[in-house]
MILUMMAR-482596 format. One record per residue (C-alpha): residue in three letters; x, y, z. Coordinates in nm, 3 decimals, padded with zeros to 5 digits. Each point is the difference from the previous one (the first is absolute). Layout:
BEGIN
residuo, c1, c2, c3
ALA, X, Y, Z
...
% end
This chain:
BEGIN
residuo, c1, c2, c3
UNK, 08.268, 14.372, 16.794
UNK, -00.321, 00.124, -00.245
UNK, 00.291, 00.181, -00.208
UNK, 00.240, -00.300, -00.045
UNK, -00.295, -00.216, -00.118
UNK, -00.097, 00.287, -00.224
UNK, 00.335, 00.024, -00.144
UNK, -00.001, -00.385, -00.042
UNK, -00.311, 00.020, -00.148
UNK, 00.128, 00.236, -00.242
UNK, 00.310, -00.174, -00.074
UNK, -00.163, -00.315, -00.084
UNK, -00.222, 00.187, -00.266
UNK, 00.268, 00.183, -00.145
UNK, 00.174, -00.347, -00.083
UNK, -00.015, -00.186, -00.309
UNK, -00.297, -00.263, -00.020
UNK, 00.141, -00.298, -00.171
UNK, -00.043, 00.001, -00.392
UNK, -00.026, -00.356, -00.192
UNK, 00.067, 00.021, -00.372
UNK, -00.156, -00.229, -00.254
UNK, 00.079, -00.039, -00.381
UNK, -00.202, -00.180, -00.238
UNK, 00.216, 00.073, -00.302
UNK, 00.368, 00.037, 00.048
UNK, 00.346, -00.107, -00.057
UNK, -00.012, -00.285, 00.270
UNK, -00.389, -00.058, -00.040
UNK, -00.259, -00.014, 00.228
UNK, 00.114, 00.077, 00.368
UNK, -00.092, 00.205, 00.315
UNK, 00.339, 00.174, 00.103
UNK, 00.033, 00.154, 00.355
UNK, 00.197, 00.337, -00.066
UNK, 00.009, 00.227, -00.293
UNK, 00.334, -00.018, -00.126
UNK, -00.042, -00.386, -00.078
UNK, -00.343, 00.041, -00.171
UNK, 00.179, 00.276, -00.200
UNK, 00.258, -00.229, -00.138
UNK, -00.287, -00.231, -00.163
UNK, -00.233, 00.304, -00.138
UNK, 00.286, 00.230, -00.121
UNK, 00.061, 00.040, -00.366
UNK, -00.257, -00.292, -00.031
UNK, -00.247, 00.102, -00.276
UNK, -00.346, -00.121, 00.087
UNK, 00.115, 00.011, 00.385
UNK, -00.336, -00.053, 00.183
UNK, -00.002, 00.062, 00.367
UNK, -00.204, 00.153, 00.341
UNK, 00.080, 00.053, 00.360
UNK, -00.151, -00.098, 00.314
UNK, 00.021, 00.083, 00.341
UNK, -00.053, -00.432, 00.126
UNK, 00.151, -00.295, -00.159
UNK, -00.369, -00.162, -00.047
UNK, -00.121, 00.272, -00.219
UNK, 00.354, -00.012, -00.187
UNK, -00.063, -00.398, -00.060
UNK, -00.338, -00.016, -00.087
UNK, 00.008, 00.304, -00.275
UNK, 00.278, -00.176, -00.122
UNK, -00.183, -00.368, -00.001
UNK, -00.260, 00.202, -00.188
UNK, 00.262, 00.170, -00.296
UNK, 00.173, -00.336, -00.048
UNK, -00.389, -00.198, -00.024
UNK, -00.109, 00.274, -00.260
UNK, 00.345, -00.010, -00.170
UNK, 00.008, -00.007, -00.424
UNK, -00.215, -00.205, -00.257
UNK, -00.078, -00.053, -00.361
UNK, -00.435, -00.010, -00.049
UNK, -00.144, -00.373, -00.071
UNK, -00.264, -00.026, -00.259
UNK, -00.271, 00.060, 00.159
UNK, -00.176, 00.320, -00.169
UNK, 00.000, 00.349, 00.187
UNK, -00.366, 00.033, -00.039
UNK, -00.098, -00.343, 00.168
UNK, 00.047, 00.167, 00.320
UNK, -00.266, 00.218, 00.209
UNK, 00.299, 00.196, 00.222
UNK, 00.262, 00.270, -00.096
UNK, 00.270, -00.095, -00.185
UNK, 00.220, 00.310, 00.078
UNK, 00.346, -00.118, 00.086
UNK, 00.156, 00.044, 00.332
UNK, 00.201, 00.301, 00.000
UNK, 00.394, -00.088, -00.029
UNK, 00.083, 00.091, 00.396
UNK, -00.257, -00.173, 00.247
UNK, -00.159, 00.227, 00.274
UNK, -00.289, -00.159, 00.204
UNK, -00.112, 00.202, 00.261
UNK, 00.086, -00.253, 00.300
UNK, 00.117, -00.394, -00.028
UNK, -00.227, -00.182, -00.192
UNK, 00.131, -00.367, 00.059
UNK, -00.125, -00.209, 00.267
UNK, 00.270, -00.142, 00.232
UNK, 00.022, -00.351, -00.112
UNK, 00.088, 00.158, -00.348
UNK, 00.292, 00.213, 00.150
UNK, 00.083, -00.351, 00.168
UNK, 00.039, -00.174, -00.339
UNK, 00.178, 00.281, -00.183
UNK, 00.279, -00.022, 00.327
UNK, -00.017, -00.359, -00.035
UNK, 00.093, 00.027, -00.397
UNK, 00.250, 00.281, 00.064
UNK, 00.197, -00.193, 00.267
UNK, -00.056, -00.338, -00.223
UNK, 00.144, 00.168, -00.303
UNK, 00.275, 00.169, 00.131
UNK, 00.130, -00.245, 00.273
UNK, 00.352, -00.157, -00.112
UNK, 00.072, -00.289, -00.134
UNK, 00.232, -00.245, 00.178
UNK, 00.226, -00.153, -00.247
UNK, 00.121, -00.380, 00.127
UNK, 00.344, -00.065, 00.064
UNK, 00.139, -00.091, -00.346
UNK, -00.193, 00.254, -00.123
UNK, 00.149, 00.312, 00.234
UNK, 00.354, -00.160, -00.072
UNK, -00.088, 00.060, -00.392
UNK, -00.085, 00.325, 00.102
UNK, 00.314, 00.067, 00.176
UNK, 00.218, -00.133, -00.256
UNK, -00.175, 00.300, -00.168
UNK, 00.076, 00.226, 00.186
UNK, 00.391, -00.056, 00.026
UNK, -00.019, 00.022, -00.381
UNK, -00.005, -00.343, -00.114
UNK, -00.127, -00.118, -00.355
UNK, -00.200, -00.253, 00.083
UNK, -00.240, -00.245, -00.161
UNK, -00.280, -00.142, 00.209
UNK, -00.278, -00.295, -00.112
UNK, -00.216, -00.215, 00.168
UNK, -00.287, -00.256, -00.093
UNK, -00.348, 00.207, -00.003
UNK, -00.147, 00.101, 00.335
UNK, 00.356, 00.089, 00.160
UNK, -00.058, 00.336, -00.005
UNK, 00.191, 00.150, -00.268
UNK, -00.229, 00.313, -00.106
UNK, -00.035, 00.057, 00.375
UNK, 00.379, 00.034, 00.010
UNK, 00.073, 00.202, -00.311
UNK, -00.298, 00.212, 00.116
UNK, 00.206, 00.116, 00.308
UNK, 00.321, 00.007, -00.144
UNK, -00.125, 00.224, -00.275
UNK, -00.136, 00.230, 00.313
UNK, 00.363, -00.016, 00.146
UNK, 00.122, 00.135, -00.239
UNK, -00.155, 00.291, -00.090
UNK, -00.033, 00.094, 00.360
UNK, 00.402, -00.049, 00.023
UNK, 00.019, 00.202, -00.337
UNK, -00.346, 00.179, -00.092
UNK, 00.189, 00.123, -00.332
UNK, -00.224, -00.246, -00.308
UNK, 00.306, 00.031, -00.202
UNK, 00.196, -00.185, 00.208
UNK, -00.200, -00.303, 00.008
UNK, -00.149, -00.199, -00.304
UNK, -00.325, -00.214, 00.093
UNK, -00.068, -00.184, -00.336
UNK, -00.128, -00.366, -00.044
UNK, 00.060, -00.233, -00.346
UNK, -00.411, 00.018, -00.035
UNK, -00.267, 00.306, -00.015
UNK, -00.190, -00.191, 00.245
UNK, 00.243, -00.063, 00.259
UNK, 00.171, 00.367, -00.046
UNK, -00.351, 00.145, 00.079
UNK, -00.028, -00.246, 00.329
UNK, 00.313, 00.202, 00.158
UNK, -00.038, 00.326, -00.112
UNK, 00.271, 00.026, -00.269
UNK, 00.041, -00.086, -00.430
UNK, 00.114, -00.229, -00.195
UNK, 00.400, -00.075, 00.008
UNK, -00.047, 00.099, -00.400
UNK, -00.167, 00.301, 00.077
UNK, 00.239, 00.114, 00.249
UNK, 00.343, -00.055, -00.153
UNK, -00.145, 00.149, -00.336
UNK, 00.066, -00.287, -00.243
UNK, -00.315, -00.088, -00.147
UNK, -00.005, -00.399, -00.091
UNK, 00.343, 00.024, 00.050
UNK, 00.136, -00.200, -00.284
UNK, 00.288, 00.217, -00.097
UNK, 00.348, -00.057, 00.124
UNK, 00.082, 00.141, 00.331
UNK, 00.294, 00.318, -00.134
UNK, -00.289, 00.088, -00.259
UNK, -00.297, 00.045, 00.248
UNK, 00.253, 00.169, 00.255
UNK, 00.177, 00.216, -00.282
UNK, -00.372, 00.159, -00.107
UNK, -00.049, 00.131, 00.379
UNK, 00.366, 00.165, -00.050
UNK, -00.112, 00.235, -00.284
UNK, -00.149, 00.403, 00.068
UNK, -00.351, -00.116, 00.007
UNK, -00.233, 00.078, 00.280
UNK, -00.110, -00.330, 00.055
UNK, 00.351, -00.147, -00.029
UNK, 00.095, 00.219, 00.226
UNK, -00.243, -00.119, 00.273
UNK, 00.024, -00.315, -00.034
UNK, 00.373, 00.028, 00.062
UNK, -00.048, 00.175, 00.299
UNK, -00.264, -00.264, 00.093
UNK, 00.286, -00.248, -00.067
UNK, 00.253, 00.196, 00.215
UNK, -00.145, 00.122, 00.323
UNK, -00.244, -00.349, 00.078
UNK, 00.209, -00.152, 00.277
UNK, -00.254, -00.321, 00.012
UNK, -00.190, -00.179, -00.260
UNK, -00.281, -00.190, 00.121
UNK, -00.133, -00.308, -00.241
UNK, -00.275, -00.176, 00.078
UNK, -00.097, -00.326, -00.197
UNK, 00.358, -00.046, -00.124
UNK, -00.077, -00.349, -00.127
UNK, -00.175, 00.145, -00.310
UNK, 00.295, 00.199, -00.076
UNK, 00.206, -00.122, -00.275
UNK, 00.386, -00.096, 00.142
UNK, 00.118, 00.182, -00.324
UNK, -00.195, 00.339, 00.067
UNK, 00.152, -00.061, 00.334
UNK, 00.356, 00.015, -00.131
UNK, -00.091, 00.252, -00.229
UNK, -00.124, 00.260, 00.291
UNK, 00.271, -00.097, 00.211
UNK, 00.272, 00.112, -00.308
UNK, -00.217, 00.316, -00.063
UNK, 00.033, 00.071, 00.398
UNK, 00.392, 00.003, -00.034
UNK, 00.012, 00.203, -00.299
UNK, -00.250, 00.243, 00.122
UNK, 00.132, 00.041, 00.317
UNK, 00.363, 00.016, -00.068
UNK, 00.061, -00.291, 00.248
UNK, 00.139, -00.298, -00.058
UNK, -00.166, -00.192, 00.326
UNK, -00.280, -00.253, -00.079
UNK, -00.308, 00.176, -00.112
UNK, 00.167, 00.281, 00.031
UNK, 00.025, 00.038, 00.367
UNK, -00.390, 00.001, -00.028
UNK, -00.131, -00.187, 00.337
UNK, -00.213, -00.296, -00.114
UNK, -00.323, -00.105, 00.188
UNK, -00.124, -00.312, -00.182
UNK, -00.324, -00.204, 00.056
UNK, -00.221, -00.217, -00.116
UNK, -00.060, -00.410, -00.092
UNK, 00.179, -00.163, -00.288
UNK, -00.250, -00.325, 00.058
UNK, -00.319, 00.228, -00.094
UNK, 00.039, 00.238, -00.268
UNK, 00.275, -00.094, -00.291
UNK, 00.108, 00.281, -00.237
UNK, -00.200, 00.102, -00.301
UNK, 00.189, -00.117, -00.342
UNK, 00.138, 00.278, -00.237
UNK, -00.079, 00.020, -00.331
UNK, 00.293, 00.134, -00.275
UNK, -00.247, -00.010, -00.316
UNK, -00.164, -00.350, -00.018
UNK, 00.247, -00.129, 00.204
UNK, -00.050, -00.128, 00.298
UNK, 00.251, 00.092, 00.251
UNK, 00.030, -00.283, 00.300
UNK, 00.066, 00.216, 00.322
UNK, 00.192, -00.048, 00.264
UNK, -00.017, 00.034, 00.397
UNK, 00.148, 00.276, 00.171
UNK, 00.168, -00.229, 00.221
UNK, 00.245, -00.078, -00.283
UNK, 00.070, 00.332, -00.130
UNK, 00.351, 00.007, -00.030
UNK, 00.061, 00.291, 00.239
UNK, -00.295, -00.124, 00.314
UNK, 00.242, -00.124, 00.204
UNK, 00.225, 00.261, 00.071
UNK, -00.269, 00.201, 00.005
UNK, -00.222, -00.177, 00.232
UNK, 00.180, -00.276, 00.118
UNK, -00.164, -00.305, 00.212
UNK, -00.396, 00.107, 00.064
UNK, -00.212, -00.038, 00.323
UNK, -00.273, -00.224, 00.006
UNK, -00.297, 00.129, 00.224
UNK, -00.155, -00.334, 00.133
UNK, -00.231, 00.091, 00.288
UNK, -00.347, -00.047, -00.198
UNK, -00.294, 00.241, 00.120
UNK, -00.287, -00.087, -00.249
UNK, -00.018, -00.379, 00.123
UNK, -00.013, -00.079, 00.382
UNK, -00.048, -00.363, -00.124
UNK, 00.382, -00.173, -00.003
UNK, -00.164, -00.291, -00.229
UNK, -00.145, 00.251, -00.263
UNK, 00.321, 00.172, 00.054
UNK, 00.206, -00.318, -00.078
UNK, -00.195, -00.106, -00.314
UNK, 00.021, 00.415, -00.115
UNK, 00.401, -00.036, 00.053
UNK, -00.034, -00.311, -00.195
UNK, -00.249, 00.105, -00.274
UNK, 00.219, 00.302, -00.032
UNK, 00.315, -00.190, -00.074
UNK, -00.194, -00.207, -00.321
UNK, -00.038, -00.265, 00.267
UNK, -00.336, -00.206, 00.143
UNK, 00.067, -00.171, 00.270
UNK, -00.387, -00.104, 00.095
UNK, -00.186, -00.032, -00.279
UNK, -00.347, -00.138, 00.176
UNK, 00.051, 00.318, 00.188
UNK, -00.077, 00.224, -00.299
UNK, -00.250, -00.201, -00.163
UNK, -00.159, 00.000, 00.358
UNK, -00.087, 00.342, -00.066
UNK, -00.183, -00.033, -00.296
UNK, -00.303, -00.026, 00.226
UNK, -00.266, 00.298, -00.006
UNK, 00.039, 00.289, 00.320
UNK, -00.332, 00.159, 00.113
UNK, -00.014, 00.263, 00.233
UNK, -00.270, 00.086, 00.222
UNK, -00.017, 00.404, -00.088
UNK, -00.082, 00.007, -00.340
UNK, 00.367, 00.105, -00.152
UNK, 00.193, -00.274, -00.241
UNK, 00.358, -00.037, -00.025
UNK, 00.204, 00.194, -00.274
UNK, 00.011, -00.200, -00.301
UNK, 00.351, 00.044, -00.126
UNK, 00.012, -00.072, -00.396
UNK, 00.310, 00.015, -00.238
UNK, -00.210, 00.272, -00.286
UNK, -00.070, 00.343, 00.054
UNK, -00.332, -00.059, -00.244
UNK, -00.103, -00.244, 00.199
UNK, 00.019, 00.179, 00.327
UNK, -00.217, 00.246, -00.176
UNK, -00.252, -00.224, -00.141
UNK, -00.019, -00.232, 00.390
UNK, -00.066, 00.410, 00.209
UNK, -00.245, 00.109, -00.281
UNK, -00.227, -00.281, -00.025
UNK, 00.020, -00.032, 00.365
UNK, -00.130, 00.350, 00.035
UNK, -00.274, -00.010, -00.281
UNK, -00.126, -00.290, 00.225
UNK, -00.067, 00.212, 00.281
UNK, -00.362, 00.167, 00.042
UNK, -00.018, 00.413, 00.032
UNK, 00.169, 00.339, -00.160
UNK, 00.358, -00.020, -00.117
UNK, 00.266, 00.317, 00.206
UNK, 00.180, 00.067, -00.280
UNK, 00.376, 00.205, 00.139
UNK, 00.165, 00.159, -00.230
UNK, 00.380, 00.133, 00.054
UNK, 00.084, 00.338, 00.014
UNK, 00.379, -00.005, -00.203
UNK, 00.225, 00.251, -00.010
UNK, 00.343, 00.033, -00.198
UNK, 00.325, 00.106, 00.151
UNK, 00.306, 00.103, -00.176
UNK, 00.272, -00.253, -00.074
UNK, 00.398, 00.022, 00.145
UNK, 00.045, 00.224, -00.272
UNK, -00.242, 00.243, 00.158
UNK, -00.231, -00.020, -00.288
UNK, -00.350, -00.082, 00.028
UNK, -00.122, -00.348, -00.109
UNK, -00.242, 00.011, -00.239
UNK, -00.358, -00.188, 00.046
UNK, 00.106, -00.361, -00.208
UNK, 00.314, 00.028, 00.215
UNK, -00.206, 00.069, 00.342
UNK, -00.253, -00.304, -00.148
UNK, 00.287, -00.246, -00.075
UNK, 00.144, 00.039, 00.372
UNK, -00.327, 00.019, 00.175
UNK, -00.023, -00.369, -00.149
UNK, 00.240, -00.107, 00.229
UNK, -00.224, 00.025, 00.309
UNK, -00.173, -00.238, 00.142
UNK, -00.246, 00.281, 00.058
UNK, -00.204, -00.010, -00.286
UNK, -00.149, 00.287, -00.193
UNK, -00.384, -00.091, 00.052
UNK, -00.147, -00.225, 00.247
UNK, -00.364, -00.142, 00.029
UNK, -00.139, -00.084, 00.343
UNK, -00.313, -00.161, 00.115
UNK, -00.110, -00.050, 00.383
UNK, 00.145, -00.384, 00.029
UNK, 00.289, 00.006, -00.245
UNK, 00.336, -00.134, 00.179
UNK, 00.293, 00.254, -00.055
UNK, 00.315, 00.060, 00.107
UNK, 00.203, 00.255, 00.172
UNK, 00.303, 00.181, -00.187
UNK, 00.108, 00.217, 00.211
UNK, 00.129, -00.022, 00.346
UNK, -00.207, 00.136, 00.281
UNK, 00.075, -00.137, 00.300
UNK, 00.294, -00.211, 00.105
UNK, -00.041, -00.368, 00.037
UNK, -00.393, 00.085, -00.024
UNK, -00.121, 00.139, -00.337
UNK, 00.312, -00.043, -00.244
UNK, 00.050, 00.000, -00.345
UNK, -00.179, -00.403, -00.089
UNK, -00.271, 00.002, 00.284
UNK, -00.314, -00.118, -00.137
UNK, -00.344, 00.108, 00.036
UNK, -00.357, 00.003, -00.070
UNK, -00.195, 00.348, -00.130
UNK, -00.295, 00.062, 00.268
UNK, -00.156, 00.353, -00.108
UNK, 00.096, 00.293, -00.121
UNK, -00.047, 00.331, 00.177
UNK, 00.119, 00.363, -00.027
UNK, 00.253, 00.115, 00.222
UNK, -00.155, 00.176, 00.230
UNK, -00.262, -00.289, 00.043
UNK, 00.296, -00.199, 00.093
UNK, 00.121, 00.278, 00.216
UNK, -00.372, 00.032, 00.201
UNK, -00.039, -00.404, 00.030
UNK, 00.390, -00.017, 00.183
UNK, 00.090, -00.216, -00.277
UNK, 00.401, 00.077, -00.076
UNK, 00.117, 00.125, -00.301
UNK, 00.315, -00.129, -00.210
UNK, 00.312, 00.178, 00.058
UNK, 00.351, -00.091, -00.172
UNK, 00.264, -00.137, 00.157
UNK, 00.268, 00.220, -00.072
UNK, -00.197, 00.306, 00.103
UNK, 00.088, 00.210, -00.354
UNK, -00.226, 00.330, -00.077
UNK, -00.251, -00.087, -00.269
UNK, 00.033, 00.290, -00.278
UNK, -00.400, 00.027, -00.128
UNK, -00.262, 00.171, 00.169
UNK, -00.237, -00.188, 00.220
UNK, -00.322, -00.237, -00.146
UNK, -00.337, 00.128, -00.004
UNK, -00.202, -00.016, 00.267
UNK, -00.192, -00.271, -00.208
UNK, 00.255, -00.240, -00.118
UNK, -00.088, -00.298, 00.098
UNK, 00.295, -00.243, 00.092
UNK, 00.046, -00.350, 00.027
UNK, -00.045, -00.167, 00.375
UNK, 00.206, -00.283, 00.036
UNK, -00.013, -00.287, 00.307
UNK, 00.341, -00.145, -00.027
UNK, 00.053, -00.409, 00.097
UNK, 00.173, 00.181, 00.393
UNK, -00.353, 00.115, 00.050
UNK, 00.094, 00.403, -00.047
UNK, -00.271, 00.181, -00.238
UNK, 00.165, 00.342, -00.143
UNK, -00.098, 00.203, -00.268
UNK, 00.230, 00.028, -00.292
UNK, 00.054, 00.337, -00.149
UNK, 00.267, 00.014, -00.300
UNK, 00.405, 00.059, 00.105
UNK, 00.344, 00.091, -00.212
UNK, 00.155, -00.240, -00.234
UNK, 00.316, 00.160, -00.073
UNK, 00.272, -00.059, -00.276
UNK, 00.303, 00.170, 00.061
UNK, 00.244, 00.088, -00.270
UNK, 00.392, -00.063, -00.002
UNK, 00.050, 00.289, 00.228
UNK, -00.263, -00.046, 00.240
UNK, -00.293, 00.244, -00.136
UNK, -00.339, -00.128, -00.055
UNK, -00.005, -00.103, -00.402
UNK, -00.393, -00.133, 00.005
UNK, -00.236, -00.065, 00.337
UNK, -00.317, -00.105, -00.023
UNK, -00.295, 00.049, 00.287
UNK, -00.204, -00.293, 00.028
UNK, -00.207, -00.230, 00.237
UNK, 00.265, -00.247, 00.131
UNK, -00.202, -00.295, -00.072
UNK, 00.044, -00.252, -00.301
UNK, -00.243, -00.352, -00.071
UNK, 00.097, -00.292, 00.204
UNK, -00.135, -00.276, -00.140
UNK, 00.261, -00.042, -00.209
UNK, 00.354, 00.167, -00.011
UNK, 00.355, -00.082, -00.255
UNK, 00.250, -00.212, 00.155
UNK, 00.166, 00.373, -00.137
UNK, -00.120, 00.221, 00.185
UNK, -00.023, -00.216, 00.313
UNK, 00.417, -00.035, 00.048
UNK, 00.071, 00.178, 00.319
UNK, -00.345, -00.040, 00.144
UNK, -00.095, -00.163, 00.308
UNK, -00.357, -00.163, -00.072
UNK, -00.196, -00.140, 00.235
UNK, -00.249, -00.215, -00.160
UNK, 00.146, -00.175, -00.347
UNK, -00.118, -00.244, -00.293
UNK, 00.267, -00.097, -00.284
UNK, -00.074, -00.167, -00.277
UNK, 00.309, -00.076, -00.146
UNK, -00.105, -00.103, -00.369
UNK, 00.079, 00.285, -00.156
UNK, 00.400, 00.006, 00.186
UNK, 00.200, 00.003, -00.276
UNK, 00.309, 00.231, 00.168
UNK, 00.337, -00.133, 00.197
UNK, -00.064, 00.127, 00.357
UNK, -00.385, 00.018, -00.041
UNK, -00.178, -00.246, 00.187
UNK, 00.252, 00.137, 00.302
UNK, -00.123, 00.352, -00.037
UNK, -00.403, -00.117, 00.023
UNK, 00.001, -00.223, 00.289
UNK, 00.234, 00.159, 00.182
UNK, -00.250, 00.341, 00.018
UNK, -00.177, -00.208, 00.234
UNK, 00.050, 00.039, 00.404
UNK, -00.154, -00.339, 00.105
UNK, -00.067, -00.388, -00.185
UNK, -00.390, 00.054, 00.180
UNK, -00.048, 00.287, -00.234
UNK, 00.180, -00.098, -00.308
UNK, -00.199, -00.220, -00.308
UNK, 00.218, -00.121, -00.255
UNK, -00.129, -00.128, -00.293
UNK, 00.142, -00.242, -00.321
UNK, 00.339, -00.013, 00.181
UNK, 00.292, -00.259, -00.136
UNK, 00.335, 00.051, 00.094
UNK, 00.100, 00.065, -00.340
UNK, -00.125, 00.306, 00.045
UNK, 00.207, 00.084, 00.311
UNK, 00.315, 00.106, -00.259
UNK, 00.318, 00.220, 00.163
UNK, 00.287, 00.106, -00.242
UNK, 00.302, -00.243, 00.033
UNK, 00.286, 00.270, 00.005
UNK, -00.206, 00.173, 00.286
UNK, -00.018, -00.315, 00.208
UNK, 00.361, -00.045, -00.101
UNK, 00.128, 00.335, 00.134
UNK, -00.240, -00.030, 00.340
UNK, 00.106, -00.308, 00.035
UNK, 00.376, 00.135, 00.024
UNK, -00.094, 00.289, 00.197
UNK, -00.130, -00.243, 00.245
UNK, 00.296, -00.234, 00.049
UNK, 00.247, 00.282, 00.046
UNK, -00.203, 00.133, 00.241
UNK, -00.040, -00.300, 00.187
UNK, 00.377, -00.037, -00.012
UNK, 00.023, 00.357, 00.146
UNK, -00.201, -00.077, 00.254
UNK, 00.145, -00.348, 00.165
UNK, 00.348, 00.217, -00.073
UNK, -00.093, 00.259, 00.239
UNK, -00.125, -00.292, 00.232
UNK, 00.303, -00.140, 00.010
UNK, 00.152, 00.309, 00.069
UNK, -00.200, 00.100, 00.300
UNK, 00.033, -00.380, 00.133
UNK, 00.392, 00.079, -00.027
UNK, -00.041, 00.343, 00.168
UNK, -00.176, -00.185, 00.274
UNK, 00.228, -00.264, 00.096
UNK, 00.296, 00.153, -00.020
% end
């Protein structure tokens, strides 16, 4: 019996103990793996990979949480000699003697990870769009503000990337730089390689067919792409759409519509009109994309998303839908919103203004009125390569990064009203969340006080050395009550081939007493104050008002029905679409009734 027990003990001692592999930087971002094979796929051939093995899951998660909390950061403007303790930076790989985070911090990290990586649940109509794209169909999906167009588009991109990870088969583009950045792509003009696109399709295509290296790269891009995504299609001129369609057929040697490329288009023609072109001093009136000669054969009938997620109050949804069409059904309901809205937590509504200069003036004035020192955070900017494989110049980098919502420099004080411009935790801390700076702290002190530290939603690895121990970061209390230390995050602009063209590492906050209507596009704002006095563009009033989630948290100044304008051609087109849709629904109902009684 003793011999048997001895053998059993020997066998148990010889069995390999379970190991856990924590990766702080790797291909798939921060993650804990239960075996080396899976871990190696994340770190192999990844420059600067950071990983470590542990005998327990708790220790692995603790180390990972600590590593993420001390991620890359630029320095603030505070002079180095103003600190009394060491300025020695952390080593590239964190090596704690033992787990140093309290259980509450580990728990906060776990909940952040779960919230960030949880799968989006699409509505039935969103799911129907995704299924059509999976079948290879061309599609244009539209819908009013708040119907989840951006959420759906991100899911479509993830689906297409998972289906074929080769970047050459998927073109991710948008009509504007800001919209392109939001979906991790580039502008349509950049992807297509057409410059301003004022030449004929044959002439532009002919340039790519030559022997020049760049020409052959562009030709390969056009030939290999399977799916082309264009967000904010409303700003693409119809004449340009026709040129691109012809170029696709010429360059691919394929007479199918758009050369056989699958098209995934999204946007709302009521929100952003195309920008007029110029031919010298002459202004050329743009044509909407749906009026392009090849639109019908390329796209067909659009899909309209109808379920509104942003606003829950059906009365507000009805008012906004009418406003979208340039109609005001209840003037009194809007004029009544001129009353001042007060909040008990000290946070003011974000004022949406038409012009950028106004926004800067309001924010700077409010910041100057606060007492105390101002902590200024300068971004760490880095240059990448363009789609030709050439290093971008400093001037090009600055021009590209100017599209970002993240500023090159941001000054903050205790009491400053700020807006988060990065998704941190789905449903809790997202792009557009409003908060207030309540203090400044080092990452080390925050860990000691069990304060959660910002961690980005998509879990992409950082590319800079960890912050210095004495670096102070803003501590923000958000409207949902969460207090989070905000460390810098990365904002990347990709080139046409999906590579990094320019990157900015900056604290993901902007002053939020005021915001431009243009930069509010696509955002959901909890508290909104809109001044329509300077509204000048069709659809601008609708875009501004529809950022709000509730009428209770919305204030509208200088309202007048004349400010609510929609383009008559867009009105006509959407009315026709709605009529066709209703006829089809009635026909389907008749068919169903006939089948029931037969």
